[in-house]
N, C-alpha and C positions, 0 to 999 in steps of 0.2 A: 364570204357574205354573199347576199343575193344580188346577182347582176342581170337576171332575167325574170320574166313573169308570164305565167300562163293564167288567163282569166276566162271563165266561162259563166255566162249569164242565161238563165232559162225562165220562161213562163210556164208554170206547172198546170194551168187551167185545164189542159187536154190530157193530163196524166192522172194516175192514181197516186196522190201525194204520199200516202203511207209507203207505197212500193218505191217511189223515187227516193225518199229519205233513207229507207232500208238499204237500197242499192248503193247509195253514196257512202253510208256509214260502214256497211259490212263488206262491200266489194271494191268499189271505185277508189275511195281515198286510200285504203290499205295497198291497193295495187300500185297506185301511183308513188306512194311513199317508199315502196321497195325499189323503185328505179333510182340508181345512183344519180345524184345531182338535184333531185327534188328535196328541198330543205324543209318544207313545211306545207300544211294545207289548212285553209280556213274556209268556213262555210257561213254564209250570210243570208238573212231572210228580209224581205221588204219591210220597211218600218211600219207601214199601214196595210200591207198587202202580202200575206203569207204565201201567195202564189208566185212571188218574185224570188228568185234565187240566184246567188252569185257564189262561185267557188274561186278561190285564189291560191296559186301555188308559187312560192318563191323558188327560183332556180339558181344553181351555181352559175349557169350562163344559158343563153338561149339555145346553145348547141345541144343541150340535154335532149331537146325535143327532136334531134336528128340522130340520137344515139341508138345502137342496136337494142339496148334494153327497153327503151321507150317504144320503138317501132314494133317490138315483139308484143306489146299490149295495146296498140292503137291501130286505127284504120281497119284494114281487112282482118286484123288479128284481134279485134274486140271480142269480148265474151258474148254469149247469147243474151245474157241479162242486160249488158250494156246496150246491145243493139235494140232490144225491146224497149227499154226505158227511153233512150234517146230518140227513137222513132216516134214516141208519143209526145214528148216535150217539144215546146216551141222555143228554138234557140233565138236569144236576143243578141248575143254577141259571143264571138270567140276571138280573143286577142292574145297574140304571142309577141312579146316585146322585150327590148333591152333598156335597162334602167339608165336614164341620162341625168337624173337629178335625184338625190345627191350622188348617185353613182353605184353604190354597192350596199345600201342599207336593207335590212330585212324587216319584216313586219314586227312591230313591237308587241311585247306582252301586255295584257291587261285591257286591250281595246274592247269596248262593248258596242261600238258603232263604226260604220264605214260609209264614206261617200266616194263613189266612183264617177268620174266624168270621162267620157270617151268622145273624142273630137277629131275632126279632119279639117284643117284650115283650107280656105278657098285657095286655088292655085294662084300664085304670084304674091301671096300675103305670108308665106312661111317665115321670112326673116323677121318681120314684125311680130308675128305670133310667137316665135321662140323667145324674142326679147321680152315681150309682154309677160309670158308665162314664167320665164326664168328670173326676171329682174323685179317683177311686181307681184304677179297673181299668186304664185306658189309661195314665195316667201311671206307675203302678208297673211295668207291663210294658215301657214305653218305656225305663225306667231299668235294665232287666236287661242286663248285659254281653253284647254281641253283637247287640243289637237296634239296627238302623240307622235305622229309621223306624217310627213307629206312627201310623196314620191312621184316622179314623172317617168313615163316610159314611152319609147318610140317603137312603133311596129317594126318588127324584124323583116317583114316581107311587105313589099309594096302592094301586094294583092290582099293585105289584110283588110278587114271590114271597117277599121278606123285607123287613122294615122298615129294617134297619140292617145294615151290613157293616163289620167292622174288618179292616184289612190291616196285617200286621206283616212288614216286610222284615228278614230275619236274615242274619247273617254266614254261617251255614249252619243247616240244619234242626235240628241237634243242640242249638242254643240253646234250643229250645222243650221240650227234655227236661232241662234243667239244673235243679239245686237252686234256683238263684236264680229261675228262671221259675216253678217250682212254688210257691215261697214268695209270689211276687208274685201268683199267679193264685188261690191259695186262701186267702181271708181270711174273717172272720166275715160281712162285708158281702156278699161273693161268694156264700157259701153261702145267706145269706138271700134273695138274688135268684134263685138257680137254679130254684125252683119256678114262678117267673114268666116264665121264658124259653121261648118256644114255637118248635118246629120248628127247633132249633139245628143248624147244619151247621158243623163245624170240620174243616178240611183242612190237613194238613202237607204241604209240597211242596218239591221241590228244583228248581233251575233246569233248564229243558230245554236240552240241549247238542247237539242234533241227533238223528240216528237212535238210538232206544232199543230 
């Protein structure tokens, strides 16, 4: 089961969207899925903005990203098409992490929506941040009707752009706008933590279904 995550988020406004999607579908995703330890690949488009894009890859472990097979298709070994497209797109986030809650769950089938929250807690607040997320925030959101999976990941490298990412697979993106979601997400403990959350990115996405 999945114990690692690679997540990439892009803004496509500076690219040719048709070429970006063709590259992902025809070359990039198949190339990644040929690497041992890449368990799946999912693509997501912004709920209201088709220029926002997220790709998620469940990994057997984070160490897959240090394997010879992955290194052979990444970094200096990227294809000309990869270099061309990624040079045009604006990267919003690259996250490499290890699953800490529940620990080894993979992306569920049938999700039509995704909510991604990337957060770094203010130094000195990490202990309370962890308690809040593990004891209240993630469990309460996981219990909202229509939430198919709630998983939390910690950056595998301290140089990562964000310290933690939470990924919620949803029946559809409307689940994240429901009254039940709002009730679970807005609690006294949550409000107390907000000033201690740095550089938060929250993206609501719908499943990519082909050309948009």
